[in-house]
C-alpha positions in Angstrom: 0.9 36.4 -43.3 3.7 34.4 -43.9 4.6 33.9 -39.9 1.5 32.7 -39.1 1.6 29.8 -41.7 5.4 28.8 -40.0 4.3 28.3 -36.5 1.5 26.4 -37.9 4.0 24.2 -40.1 6.0 23.8 -36.9 3.2 23.3 -34.8 1.9 20.6 -36.9 5.6 18.7 -37.2 5.4 19.1 -33.4 2.0 16.9 -33.5 3.4 14.6 -35.7 6.7 13.6 -33.8 4.4 13.2 -30.8 2.3 10.8 -32.7 4.9 8.4 -34.1 6.7 8.7 -30.7 3.2 6.9 -29.4 3.1 4.8 -32.1 6.5 2.8 -31.5 5.6 2.9 -27.9 2.3 1.1 -28.7 4.8 -1.6 -30.7 6.7 -2.0 -27.9 4.0 -2.9 -25.7 2.4 -5.1 -28.4 5.3 -6.6 -29.8 5.2 -10.8 -28.4 3.1 -12.9 -26.3 3.1 -12.0 -23.1 5.8 -13.4 -20.2 3.1 -15.1 -17.4 5.3 -15.5 -14.4 5.2 -18.1 -11.9 4.0 -17.3 -8.3 7.8 -18.0 -7.2 9.2 -16.3 -10.0 7.2 -13.2 -9.0 8.4 -13.1 -5.4 11.7 -13.3 -6.3 11.7 -10.6 -8.4 9.4 -8.0 -5.9 12.1 -9.7 -3.2 9.0 -10.2 -0.4 7.3 -13.6 0.6 4.6 -15.8 -0.2 2.1 -14.1 2.8 3.1 -11.0 1.3 2.3 -11.7 -2.5 -1.2 -13.4 -1.6 -1.6 -10.8 0.4 -1.2 -8.3 -2.1 -3.1 -10.2 -4.8 -5.7 -10.3 -2.5 -6.3 -6.6 -2.4 -5.5 -6.1 -6.1 -2.6 -4.2 -5.9 -0.8 -6.4 -8.4 -2.7 -8.0 -11.0 -2.6 -11.5 -12.0 -3.8 -13.9 -14.6 -5.8 -17.2 -12.5 -5.7 -20.1 -15.1 -7.3 -23.0 -12.9 -5.6 -23.4 -9.9 -2.3 -21.5 -10.9 -2.2 -18.0 -10.3 0.5 -16.1 -13.2 1.9 -12.7 -13.0 2.5 -10.8 -16.7 5.6 -9.7 -17.0 4.8 -6.0 -17.7 2.3 -5.6 -15.0 5.6 -6.1 -12.4 7.9 -3.9 -14.2 4.9 -1.0 -14.3 3.9 -2.3 -10.4 7.9 -1.2 -9.4 7.9 1.4 -11.7 4.8 3.2 -10.1 6.5 2.3 -6.6 9.6 4.2 -7.5 8.5 8.0 -6.7 6.3 6.8 -3.3 8.1 8.9 -0.6 9.0 6.0 2.2 7.5 6.6 6.1 8.4 4.2 8.6 5.8 4.9 11.5 4.4 2.1 13.7 2.5 2.4 17.2 3.7 3.0 20.3 0.7 1.2 22.1 1.5 -2.4 19.8 4.5 -2.2 21.1 3.7 -2.2 25.1 1.6 -5.5 25.0 4.9 -7.2 23.1 7.3 -8.8 25.6 10.8 -8.3 24.8 14.0 -8.2 26.5 16.4 -5.5 27.6 20.2 -5.8 26.6 22.7 -5.7 29.1 
């Protein structure tokens, strides 16, 4: 009977620890105002060009905030986007039929 009580107590302690960890994470996420970045700053952070970023915004791959005619990016959203891309496997693929129509010079 006492062994059952010890197991329940340890389980309860574990649940309390998880709860406190979640509270700490929520405090980190909500601390302070959002840092909004300009289009150019987002391009610089992601190391991509203007047309690529416009394409990603249009496809809603990256969340943004539109204020009048200005597009802004939350720094936390960019960080989450970068973190989500870290686990992806890189594959380099191309279509040979697309290359057949290209004019290119052979090296001599």
